[in-house]
N, C-alpha and C positions, 0 to 999 in steps of 0.2 A: 918955429919948430912945431908947435902944436898944429898948425895948419897943414904942415907936411904929413904929420901922423894921421890926421883925419882923412887927407886925400888918399893916402896909401890904403887905409882901412876901407874906403869906399871902393877903390879899385879891386881890392881883394874880394869884397862881397859880390861885386859885379862878375868877377871871374868865376866864383863858386856857382852863382846862379846860372851862368852861361854853361858851365860844365854839366850841371844837373839837367838843364833843359836839353842839352845835346844828348845825354844818356837816355833820357825818357823817350827820345825819338828813334833810338836804335832799334833794330829788329828784335834783339834779345829781350829788351825791356818791354817791347810790345807783346812779344810771345809770352813773357812771364805774366804780364797783366791779363792777357787773354786767358791763360791757363787758370789764373786765379779767379777770373770771372766765371770760367766754365766749371771749375772744380767745386766752387763754393755751393752751388745748388745741389750738386751730386752728393757732397758730404752731408748736407742737411737732410737730403732724401734718405741716405743710408742711416743717418742717426735716427730719423723718424721711424724707419723700418725696424731698426734695432729696438727702439723704445716700444713700438707696437708689438714686436715679438716678445719682449719681456713682459708686457702687460698680458698678452695672450697666455704665456707660460704660467704667469701668476694666477690667472683665472682658471686654467686647467688644474693647477695644483689645488686651488681653493675648492674646485668641484670635486676633486678626488678626496680631499679631506672631508667634505660634506658627505660624500657617498660612504666613505669609511666610517664616519661617525654614525650615519644612518644604519649601516650594516651591523656595527658593533652594538648599536642601540637595539636593533631588532634581535640580534643574538642574545643580548642580555635579557631582553624582555621574554624571549622564548625560554631561556634558562630559568628565569624567575617563575614563569608559568609552570614549567616542569617541576621545579623545586616545590612550589605550592601544591601541585597535584600529588607529588610523592608524600608531602607532609599530611595532606588531607587523607590519602589512602592509609597512611600509617595511623593517623588519628582514628579513622573509622575501624581499622583492624583492632586497635587497642580497646576501643569502646565495645566492639563485639566480644572480645575476650572478657572484659569486665562484666558485661551483661550475662555472658554464659556462666561466669563464676558465681554471680549473684543468684542466677536461676538454679544452678547446681547446689548451692548452699541452701536455698529455700527448700528444694526437694529433699535434701539430706535431713534437714531439721524436721520436716513434716513426717518422713518415714520413721525417724527415730522417736518422735513424739507418739506416733501411732503404734509402734512396736514396743516401746519401753517407757512410755510416759509415766508409768507407776513405779519405775526403778530409780535408784539413787544415781548420782552423777557418774560413778564408774560404770554402772550397768548401762547407762545411755551411751557412754563413750565406747563401750564394747560393741554395741550394735552398729554404731557409726564406723568402728574399726573393720567390722566384717564387710560392710559395703565398700569401704575404701580398698580393702584387700582384694575384693573382686574386680574393682576398676583396674588394679595393677596386675591382675592375673591374666595370662594369655587365654584362659579358658572361659572368660566372661567378657562382656562389652567393656569398652575403655572410657565410658563416661558414667557419672552417677545417675543421670537420667535414664540411660539405657539399662543399667543394672537394676534400678528400682522398678522400672516398668517392663522388665522382661516377663515373658509369659509365665504365669503361675509361680512366681518366685516369692512374693510377699503377700500374705493374706490380707493386710489392710487395703491393698490395691483392689483385690477381688471383691471384698465385702463393703468397700466404700469408706471405711473408717479413715483412711488416709485423707480424704477430702473434707472430713468433718471436724478433725481435731483443731484445737487452737494451740499453737506452739508456745511453750512456756519459756521463761528466761533461763531456767535450769537446762532445758534442752538446747537452747541457743549456746549456752556456755559449754555444754558437752561437745557439741558439734565444733565449736571454735577450737577447743583443745584437740580434738581428733584431727582437724585440718592442719593444726600447727605441729602435729607429729606425736601427740600422746597416744600410746598404743599398749593395750593390755591383752591383746587377742592371741598372741603367739601364732599368728598366721591363719587363724580360723577363717573359713569361707562360708560356713553355714551356722545357723543357730535355730533353736526351737524352744518353745515353752511346752514341756511334755504334757502338762495338765490341760492345755488349751488346744492340743493337736489331735488330729484323728488317728485312730489305731494304725491305719495303713501308712500314714506319714511317719509315725513313731517307728514302725517296723522298718521302713526304708532307711531312716537315719541310722538305726542301730545296726542294720545289715550292711549298708553301702559305705558308711563313713567311719572315721576314727574320732572318738570323743577326746577333746583336749581339756576342757574344764567346765565347771559349772559356776555360775555367779548369779545371785538373785534367783529369779524364776527361769532363767535361760541356761541351756546347755549349748556348748560351742563345739563345732566339729570341723574336720578337714577331709 
């Protein structure tokens, strides 16, 4: 019985092999094999081309990112330079303002010392008030320097006393208070020391101006 089964199995195998061999020799099988042989290189080529295209696209995008980064970097650098330029200009402007304020303060201290260095604190503040009132008035220059050095307005400028005085701490204190807003002047724009003025000057003050007050050796007018 076992021999019969083996014999049948061998016959079955031979039959299958014969069938497969016959199919492989048919035209369809040959066509399929030929198509497979033909299509395989084409598919490989297409895959290679697709891969190359993907690589090229990736390179293009990478270049675009580099260019964008360079662009934004240059823009940021330009903006930073512009910002630094504006900051420097503003710093210079503020420094010029500080320098001008220091100069104006020194001029005011010196003219107050020259005009009222023998007066008490209030008398010195009053002289500073007159000068500051002129700065604020539309009828006079708008800076302390221009007011003080206006032609024939303050005798210490004409006789040189302005340049010879040494500014005292009391005068500096008086000027500080005047600049901070301390004002006793009632709007006075002129002052004179009657005993130290020429008769023609005294006559002009009395004729052309209105007297507001007297304090110390000075008379104040508008």
